[in-house]
N, C-alpha and C positions, 0 to 999 in steps of 0.2 A: 504494500500500500504506500503510495506516495503522499507526502505531506506538502501541501501548497505553501507558498510564501505567506499567504493570508492567514493560514492556520498556524504557521510557525511564529509569526510576528508577536502575537500576544504572549506566547510561552517565553520567548526571548526577553520581552519587556518585563514579564513577571520575575524571571530569574535576575535580570539586571537590577530591578527594584529591591529584591531581597538582598542582593550583594552590595548595593551601594553603601549602606552604613559601615560595613566592615572595612571597605576600601577607603571610604571617605575619612575614617578615623585613624587610619594607619599613618605613621609619621616617623621621621628620623631626626634625631637631634645630633648636633655636633657639640660635644662637651668642651670644657676649657682645656682639656688635654689634647684636643684635636681628633678625638675618636668619634666615629659615626656610630650611633646606637639606634637601632630600629625597633619600633613598637607597633603592634597591631591596633592599639586603642589607647586612650588616656589611661594613666596608671590608676589602679584601684588599691594597691597595697604597697606602701613605701616604708623603708627604714631610713631614718635620719642618722647617718654615720657621725654627725655632730649635732648635739641638741640645740646649739645656738643657730642652726639653720632655720629655726623657728622664726628668728627675726625677719628673714627674707620670705619664707614660706607664708607667714601670716599676712604679708602684703598682697599675696596672690590669691590664697585661699581664705580670704577674710571672714567669710560666713562661718566657717569652722575649719581652722588650719589642721585639726587633728582628724578630719573626716576620713582620710586615707592612710594615716600613720599607724603602723602596727608595732613599732618599736623605735627607740632612740637612745643615744648616748646620754649619760647623766650630767654632762658638763653645764647645762643651763642651771640645774639645781646647785651644782658646786660653785658656780661663778657668778650667778645672778639670781639669788633667792627671791628678790622682790618681783622680778618679771615672771619667774616660775610660778610663784604663788598667784599672781594676777591672772595668768592664763589658766591655771587649774581651777581657780574660782569661777572663771567664766565658762570653762569647758571641763567639768568634773571628770569626764571619761579619761582625760589625760593622766590623771593620778594612777590609773590602772595599767597604763602602758608599760611594758617591760623595759628596763634599762639594759643596754648592751655595753660591752667593754670597748676599749679604744684599740684600734688597729695598730697604731704606732708603738704602743707599749706591750703588745702581744696579748692583751686581755679580751680582745674580741673573739668570741667563740663562733666559729663558722657553723657549728651544729645548731646554735640558736638561730642564726640567720635562716638556715634551711627550715627549721621548725616553724618559723613565722611566715614562710611561703610568700615572700614579697615579689612584686613585679620588678622593683628596682631598689637598689641600695645606693643612696646618695652619699657621696664621700667628698670631703674637701680635697682640693688638689694636693695639699701637703701630705695626704695619705698614699699617694700613688706609688712612691718608691717602696713603701712597706707592702702594699698590695701586690706589686710586681714580684717582690722577693718571694712571697709565698704562693705566687701564681693564683691569686684569688679569683681573677676573672675567669680563668679556665675552670676552676672548681665550681663556680656558681653558674656559668653558662650551661653546664651539663644538666642543670635542673631548671633552666629557664629564667634565672635571675640576672638582670642586667645591672651593670655598674655605670653610674653617670657621675662625672666630676664637676663640681662647681667651685667658685672661689670668690670670697669677699675679703680676703686677707692678704695673700701673697702679692698680687698684682692688681691693686684696686682700680686703677684707671682702665687697664686692659680687660678686666674680667667681670666687673660688677654688672654692667649692663648686659653682656652676654649671659651671665648666670641668671639674671632675672628673666630673660627670654627663654632660657632652658626650662626654668620652672613653669613658665607660662605654657610652653609646649607640653610638658609632661602632664600637667593638670587640666589641659584644655582651656586655659585662661590667657590666651595670647594678647587680647585687647587690654586686659587688666595689667599684664606685665608691661605693655607699652606705656600705659599711664604712669606706672611707677617709675619706669626708666626715664620718661620725659621730665617728670618732676625732679628726679635726681640730677639729670643733665642741666636743667634750667638753673638749679641752685648752684651747681658747680661752676657753670658759665658766668653767673652774676658775680661771684667772688673773684674769679679769674680776671674778669674785665676790670674791676677796681684795681687789682694789683698791676695788671698790664698797663692801664692808662696812667698810673701814678709812679710806677717803678720806684717804690720806696726803698730806703736803706734797710737792709735785712738784719735783724738782731740775731746773734748766735744763740741757738736754742738747744738745750740738752733735754731730751725725752728720757725720763727715768721710768723704765718699764716695770710694772707690778711692784712699785716701791713698797718696801717693807716685807713683801711676801717672799722675795728672794734676795740673796746677797747683792750688795752694790758692786757693779752698776750695770744692770740690764738696760738695753736701749734698743733703738731701731736704726736700721740702715736706710738705703735710698727708696724704700717702698713702705707701704702700710703707714704707720704714724709718722715715719720719717718723711714720706712723700706729702702727707697732710701738712706737716710743718712748712714744707717748701711752697705748697699751694696756698697756704695762709700768709705767705710773705716773710717767712723766716728762713734762716740757714740752719739746717739740721746737722748738728755736730757729729752724730753717729754715722752719717754717710761718709765721713772722712776715714772711718776705721773699719766699717763692716761691709762686706760685699752683698750679703743677703738682707732680708727685711728685718731680721732680729739677731741679737747676739749680746755680748757683754764687753765692756771695756773696764780697765782698772781705775780705781779712785784717783790715782795720780794723774791720769790722762784727763779726767774731768777738771781737776784743779788747773792743769796746764792750759786747757781750752778756755777756761774762765767764761762760761756762758753768761749772756745778758739776761736770759730767761730760763727757768727750769719748769718743766711741765711733767708731773708724775701721772702715771695711770693707776687708777684704783677701781675697786669693785667690792661687792660683798662676798668675800672669800671665806666666810666663817664656816661653811660646811666642809671646807678642806680639812678642818680639825687639826691644823698644825700649830695653833697658838701664836702665830706671827701677828705683828701689829701692822695694819695696812690702812689706807685711806678708803673709806667706804663711800663711794659716790656712784650714782646711777639713778634712773627713774625711781622715785619713791623713797629716796634717802634724805630728802631735804630736812626732815626733822632732826637728823643726827649731824647736821652741818658743823656745829660748834665742836663736837667731839672729833669729827674728821679733820677739822682745821687744826686742832691741837696735835693730832698725829702728824699732819703735814709739817707743822713747825718742828716737831721732834726729829723728823727725818732730815731736816736741814742742819741738825747738829752732828751729822755723820762726818767723818774725816774728809770724805770726797768733796764737801762743800765749804771747807775751811778757806776763808778769804775770797770765796767766789762772789763775783759782782751780784749775781741774781739773788743769792741768799742774803748778802749784806743789805741789799736794797729792798728785800721783800718781794721781788718780782718772781713769785713762785705760785704755781697753780696746780690743781688736780683735775683730771678729766676721766670720764668713764672708760675703763679699759675695753669694754665690749664694742665701742665704736670701731675697733680694729677688726671685727669679724662680722660686720653687718652692712646693710645698704644705707646706713645712716651717716656715712663719713662726712657728708656736706655740713652736717650740724657741728661736728667737732671742728671742721675747718673754719666755719664762720665764727665760732667762739674764739678760737686761737687767733684768727685774724684781728679780732677786736682787742685781744691782749697785746699782740705785737704792734698794732697800728691803731691805737685808740681814736686818733683824729680822723683817719680815713674811714673807719668803720663805726663812727659815733652813733649812727642810726641803726646799726645792725642789732638784731634781737634774736639770737640763736634759740632762746627758750620759746619764742613765738613760732619760729620755724619748725622746731621739733614738735610742738603741739599741733601745728597745721598738718604735719606729716601723719601723726597719730590719728587725728580727726578724719583725715581723708582715706587712710590706707590700712589702719590697724583696728582690730576688734576690741581692744582694751583701752581704758581711759588713760590719758597722759598724766604723768605725775612728774614734777620737777625734781632736780637734785643731781643732774648728770655732770656737774662740775662745780668747783668753788676755787676761791683765791685765798692766799695767805692773808692778804689784806681784805677784811670782810666787806669793804665798800666797793670792791672792784668786781 
């Protein structure tokens, strides 16, 4: 029996209609490692290889950033208790998500990853070397788990916007990702224009990384907070000594460099349980500002700051450490620009900028406290 074209056409149309959704939802992302990773549909089950990826994921999946998360590392809890509590209060199911270990220190159990049956394991680009060493991609691909690398830390200018778009693709929210990326770019551009138009003299700035949490003197090289210093119109001293985005220099080198400004990074690290004294700054910490300011003052009594101009003149500030692994870098840059060039940025209001970002893109309410100065009136 022959089937006419007229008889065949409805069958073909029906098959095509049934097939369209599957093909329409298939996509390929190019992650920040340059790997092309293909998916048949937006992800349904994801593991956050770093808990602080929530800072970026929540801007894309604002309605419920945990809707597709089946597990995450516990670093948000250990490094930013206030934000962790705020998200868990808004989304109680987050409290029941299993914590996973860290790939770079060998505590990530691949058996746990397999048990959670994710579509994708999101990893920071800094984990790639460790993942390659244990052939993690080969192990997981055999059970259908994809690895995708994103980055809001190591190369902030090159990778922040692409990482936002990757998240948009994975979760089927590309328009939303574009909105966030456009906001990020507009804020970065506005600061850059002021610096470029005025070409101010740049103060020498020493970024003291995780001050009090680790021995002096951790700092930043030419990316991450080091690059943020440059974008804010400062000269990052760590870039003269470190090839990567982070590392340490000795106290004698700090004294010899004699910075005009010292900026320490701080956060709520109390859950690390090591008893160290640190500057607790971050959203929701404004009530403890005076206690944090006292800690900041005590840090300047360290030998590394003996006779240093910044310490002698009180040109010392603390800023939230977690700006270094989030898509909020423009906020830190704006505030530092005001510290470095108070006349040029007299009208800048980083607190209002951060609140605007929260109000537009995040599901929890903004709370101040992400920075403070040794001089309370600055």
